[in-house]
C-alpha positions as CSV (number, residue, x, y, z in Angstrom):
1,X,18.4,-7.3,15.9
2,X,17.1,-4.0,14.3
3,X,15.0,-1.7,16.3
4,X,12.3,0.6,14.8
5,X,13.1,4.2,15.6
6,X,10.1,6.3,16.0
7,X,10.1,10.1,15.4
8,X,8.7,12.3,18.2
9,X,7.6,15.8,17.1
10,X,8.7,18.3,19.6
11,X,5.5,20.2,19.8
12,X,3.6,17.0,20.7
13,X,5.5,16.9,24.0
14,X,3.9,20.2,25.2
15,X,0.1,19.4,25.8
16,X,-0.7,23.2,26.2
17,X,0.2,23.9,22.7
18,X,-2.4,23.2,19.9
19,X,-0.9,22.3,16.6
20,X,-3.8,23.4,14.6
21,X,-7.6,23.4,13.9
22,X,-9.4,20.2,13.4
23,X,-11.4,19.7,10.2
24,X,-14.4,19.5,9.9
25,X,-14.9,22.5,12.1
26,X,-17.1,22.0,15.3
27,X,-20.4,23.7,15.5
28,X,-20.5,23.4,19.4
29,X,-21.3,26.6,21.0
30,X,-21.8,26.0,24.7
31,X,-19.2,26.1,27.4
32,X,-19.4,22.5,28.4
33,X,-18.7,21.2,24.9
34,X,-15.7,23.7,24.6
35,X,-14.0,21.9,27.5
36,X,-14.6,18.4,26.4
37,X,-13.6,19.2,22.8
38,X,-10.4,21.0,23.2
39,X,-7.8,20.1,25.5
40,X,-6.4,16.8,27.0
41,X,-6.9,18.6,30.4
42,X,-10.0,20.6,30.8
43,X,-8.2,23.3,32.8
44,X,-6.1,24.2,29.7
45,X,-9.0,24.5,27.5
46,X,-10.3,28.0,26.7
47,X,-13.3,29.5,25.1
48,X,-12.5,28.3,21.7
49,X,-15.2,27.8,19.2
50,X,-13.2,25.2,17.2
51,X,-11.9,21.8,18.1
52,X,-8.1,21.9,18.4
53,X,-5.5,19.2,17.4
54,X,-2.8,18.6,20.0
55,X,-0.7,16.2,18.1
56,X,1.0,16.3,14.7
57,X,-0.5,13.1,13.5
58,X,-4.1,14.5,14.2
59,X,-3.2,17.7,12.4
60,X,-1.8,15.9,9.3
61,X,-5.1,13.9,9.1
62,X,-7.0,17.2,9.2
63,X,-4.8,18.5,6.5
64,X,-5.5,15.4,4.4
65,X,-9.2,15.8,4.8
66,X,-8.9,19.5,3.8
67,X,-6.7,18.6,0.9
68,X,-9.2,16.0,-0.5
69,X,-12.1,18.4,0.1
70,X,-10.5,21.1,-2.1
71,X,-10.6,21.1,-5.9
72,X,-7.3,21.9,-7.7
73,X,-7.4,25.6,-8.5
74,X,-10.1,26.5,-6.0
75,X,-7.8,28.0,-3.5
76,X,-6.9,31.7,-4.2
77,X,-3.1,32.5,-4.4
78,X,-2.4,28.6,-4.2
79,X,-3.8,27.2,-7.4
80,X,-1.8,23.9,-7.2
81,X,-3.3,23.0,-3.8
82,X,-6.2,20.5,-3.9
83,X,-6.9,17.3,-5.9
84,X,-8.0,16.3,-9.3
85,X,-10.2,13.4,-8.1
86,X,-13.4,15.4,-8.6
87,X,-12.7,15.2,-12.3
88,X,-13.5,11.4,-12.2
89,X,-16.9,11.8,-10.5
90,X,-19.0,11.9,-13.5
91,X,-17.1,9.3,-15.5
92,X,-18.4,5.8,-15.7
93,X,-17.3,3.6,-12.7
94,X,-14.9,1.2,-14.3
95,X,-11.6,-0.5,-13.3
96,X,-9.6,2.0,-15.5
97,X,-11.2,4.9,-13.7
98,X,-10.4,3.4,-10.3
99,X,-6.7,2.9,-11.4
100,X,-6.5,6.4,-12.8
101,X,-7.9,7.7,-9.5
102,X,-5.3,5.7,-7.5
103,X,-2.4,7.1,-9.6
104,X,-3.8,10.7,-9.2
105,X,-3.9,10.3,-5.5
106,X,-0.5,8.8,-5.3
107,X,1.1,11.5,-7.3
108,X,-0.7,14.3,-5.5
109,X,0.2,13.0,-2.0
110,X,3.9,12.5,-2.9
111,X,3.9,16.1,-4.1
112,X,2.0,17.9,-1.4
113,X,2.6,15.6,1.7
114,X,6.1,14.2,1.5
115,X,6.0,13.3,5.3
116,X,3.1,10.9,4.5
117,X,4.1,7.3,3.6
118,X,1.3,5.6,1.8
119,X,1.1,2.0,3.0
120,X,-2.1,1.0,1.0
121,X,-4.6,2.7,-1.1
122,X,-8.1,1.2,-2.2
123,X,-10.6,2.7,-4.5
124,X,-13.9,0.8,-4.0
125,X,-16.7,1.3,-6.4
126,X,-20.4,1.0,-5.6
127,X,-22.2,1.1,-8.9
128,X,-25.8,0.7,-7.3
129,X,-25.3,3.7,-4.9
130,X,-23.3,5.9,-7.4
131,X,-20.5,6.1,-4.8
132,X,-16.7,5.8,-4.8
133,X,-14.9,5.1,-1.5
134,X,-11.2,5.8,-1.2
135,X,-9.5,4.2,1.8
136,X,-6.0,5.5,2.6
137,X,-3.8,3.6,5.0
138,X,-0.7,5.8,5.7
139,X,2.0,6.5,8.3
140,X,3.9,9.7,9.1
141,X,7.6,9.3,9.2
142,X,7.3,5.6,9.8
143,X,5.4,6.1,13.0
144,X,1.9,4.6,13.8
145,X,-0.4,3.8,11.0
146,X,-3.7,5.7,10.4
147,X,-6.6,5.3,8.0
148,X,-8.6,7.8,6.2
149,X,-11.8,7.1,4.4
150,X,-13.2,9.4,1.8
151,X,-16.7,8.9,0.3
152,X,-17.4,10.5,-3.1
153,X,-21.1,10.6,-4.1
154,X,-21.7,10.9,-7.9
Protein backbone atom coordinates (compact mmCIF):
# COMPACT_ATOMS: atom_id res chain seq x y z
CA UNK A 1 0.00 0.00 0.00
CA UNK A 2 1.40 3.37 -1.02
CA UNK A 3 1.36 6.31 1.36
CA UNK A 4 1.17 9.90 0.21
CA UNK A 5 4.16 11.83 1.45
CA UNK A 6 3.43 15.44 2.26
CA UNK A 7 6.07 18.10 2.13
CA UNK A 8 6.39 20.31 5.18
CA UNK A 9 8.03 23.66 4.67
CA UNK A 10 10.49 24.39 7.52
CA UNK A 11 9.40 28.00 8.00
CA UNK A 12 5.78 26.86 8.52
CA UNK A 13 6.86 25.14 11.75
CA UNK A 14 7.78 28.47 13.38
CA UNK A 15 4.58 30.49 14.01
CA UNK A 16 6.51 33.64 14.88
CA UNK A 17 8.00 34.05 11.42
CA UNK A 18 5.87 35.57 8.71
CA UNK A 19 6.57 34.22 5.25
CA UNK A 20 5.47 37.36 3.44
CA UNK A 21 2.80 39.98 2.85
CA UNK A 22 -0.72 39.04 1.86
CA UNK A 23 -2.21 40.50 -1.27
CA UNK A 24 -4.41 42.50 -1.56
CA UNK A 25 -2.97 44.75 1.09
CA UNK A 26 -5.02 45.47 4.18
CA UNK A 27 -6.33 48.96 4.73
CA UNK A 28 -6.94 48.46 8.46
CA UNK A 29 -5.31 51.12 10.59
CA UNK A 30 -6.57 50.59 14.12
CA UNK A 31 -4.83 48.55 16.81
CA UNK A 32 -7.56 45.94 17.28
CA UNK A 33 -7.57 45.01 13.60
CA UNK A 34 -3.77 44.65 13.61
CA UNK A 35 -3.95 41.99 16.28
CA UNK A 36 -6.74 40.03 14.60
CA UNK A 37 -5.21 40.28 11.13
CA UNK A 38 -1.65 39.33 11.73
CA UNK A 39 -0.68 36.44 13.87
CA UNK A 40 -1.99 33.05 14.91
CA UNK A 41 -1.53 34.24 18.49
CA UNK A 42 -2.28 37.86 19.24
CA UNK A 43 0.70 38.23 21.58
CA UNK A 44 3.04 37.75 18.62
CA UNK A 45 1.45 40.34 16.40
CA UNK A 46 2.97 43.73 16.17
CA UNK A 47 2.03 47.10 14.88
CA UNK A 48 2.05 46.01 11.29
CA UNK A 49 -0.09 47.90 8.77
CA UNK A 50 -0.34 44.89 6.42
CA UNK A 51 -1.77 41.42 6.77
CA UNK A 52 1.02 38.84 6.98
CA UNK A 53 1.08 35.25 5.73
CA UNK A 54 2.43 32.65 8.13
CA UNK A 55 2.33 29.62 5.83
CA UNK A 56 4.00 28.95 2.53
CA UNK A 57 0.74 27.92 0.88
CA UNK A 58 -0.91 31.24 1.80
CA UNK A 59 2.09 33.15 0.46
CA UNK A 60 2.08 31.24 -2.82
CA UNK A 61 -1.61 32.06 -3.22
CA UNK A 62 -0.79 35.75 -2.66
CA UNK A 63 2.03 35.45 -5.19
CA UNK A 64 -0.39 33.94 -7.72
CA UNK A 65 -2.83 36.82 -7.20
CA UNK A 66 0.00 39.32 -7.67
CA UNK A 67 1.18 37.48 -10.79
CA UNK A 68 -2.25 37.51 -12.41
CA UNK A 69 -2.73 41.18 -11.48
CA UNK A 70 0.45 42.19 -13.31
CA UNK A 71 0.70 42.65 -17.06
CA UNK A 72 3.79 41.21 -18.70
CA UNK A 73 6.35 43.99 -19.10
CA UNK A 74 4.78 46.14 -16.40
CA UNK A 75 7.32 45.40 -13.68
CA UNK A 76 10.51 47.44 -13.96
CA UNK A 77 13.74 45.38 -14.13
CA UNK A 78 11.69 42.19 -14.47
CA UNK A 79 9.90 42.48 -17.82
CA UNK A 80 9.09 38.76 -18.07
CA UNK A 81 7.06 38.75 -14.83
CA UNK A 82 3.32 38.94 -15.29
CA UNK A 83 0.74 37.45 -17.58
CA UNK A 84 -0.53 38.01 -21.09
CA UNK A 85 -4.17 37.21 -20.31
CA UNK A 86 -4.98 40.92 -20.46
CA UNK A 87 -4.37 40.72 -24.23
CA UNK A 88 -7.56 38.63 -24.53
CA UNK A 89 -9.84 41.05 -22.70
CA UNK A 90 -11.05 42.98 -25.71
CA UNK A 91 -11.28 40.00 -28.05
CA UNK A 92 -14.64 38.44 -28.79
CA UNK A 93 -15.61 35.90 -26.18
CA UNK A 94 -15.45 32.58 -28.04
CA UNK A 95 -14.32 29.03 -27.34
CA UNK A 96 -11.08 29.72 -29.22
CA UNK A 97 -10.35 32.66 -26.93
CA UNK A 98 -10.98 30.50 -23.86
CA UNK A 99 -8.66 27.76 -25.14
CA UNK A 100 -5.95 30.31 -25.93
CA UNK A 101 -6.28 31.79 -22.43
CA UNK A 102 -6.04 28.32 -20.87
CA UNK A 103 -2.88 27.54 -22.81
CA UNK A 104 -1.34 30.91 -21.93
CA UNK A 105 -2.07 30.40 -18.22
CA UNK A 106 -0.66 26.85 -18.26
CA UNK A 107 2.54 27.94 -19.99
CA UNK A 108 3.11 30.95 -17.73
CA UNK A 109 2.41 29.01 -14.53
CA UNK A 110 4.85 26.28 -15.54
CA UNK A 111 7.54 28.86 -16.24
CA UNK A 112 7.14 31.15 -13.20
CA UNK A 113 5.71 28.81 -10.54
CA UNK A 114 7.31 25.37 -10.95
CA UNK A 115 6.22 24.38 -7.40
CA UNK A 116 2.54 24.73 -8.33
CA UNK A 117 0.86 21.65 -9.82
CA UNK A 118 -2.17 22.68 -11.82
CA UNK A 119 -4.93 20.12 -11.17
CA UNK A 120 -7.69 21.77 -13.18
CA UNK A 121 -8.23 25.02 -15.02
CA UNK A 122 -11.54 26.44 -16.17
CA UNK A 123 -12.15 29.57 -18.21
CA UNK A 124 -15.83 30.49 -17.91
CA UNK A 125 -17.34 33.10 -20.17
CA UNK A 126 -20.26 35.33 -19.33
CA UNK A 127 -21.20 37.11 -22.53
CA UNK A 128 -24.16 38.96 -20.96
CA UNK A 129 -21.99 40.54 -18.27
CA UNK A 130 -18.81 40.92 -20.40
CA UNK A 131 -16.89 38.92 -17.85
CA UNK A 132 -14.38 36.07 -17.95
CA UNK A 133 -13.83 33.96 -14.84
CA UNK A 134 -10.70 31.85 -14.48
CA UNK A 135 -10.82 29.09 -11.85
CA UNK A 136 -7.51 27.48 -10.92
CA UNK A 137 -7.46 24.35 -8.81
CA UNK A 138 -3.85 23.70 -7.80
CA UNK A 139 -1.65 22.02 -5.24
CA UNK A 140 1.83 22.88 -4.00
CA UNK A 141 4.31 20.00 -4.15
CA UNK A 142 1.39 17.52 -4.03
CA UNK A 143 0.13 18.85 -0.69
CA UNK A 144 -3.42 20.05 -0.08
CA UNK A 145 -5.43 21.51 -2.93
CA UNK A 146 -6.46 25.14 -3.13
CA UNK A 147 -8.62 27.14 -5.52
CA UNK A 148 -8.10 30.62 -6.93
CA UNK A 149 -10.79 32.54 -8.83
CA UNK A 150 -9.91 35.45 -11.07
CA UNK A 151 -12.63 37.70 -12.50
CA UNK A 152 -11.77 39.72 -15.58
CA UNK A 153 -14.24 42.40 -16.57
CA UNK A 154 -14.17 43.49 -20.20
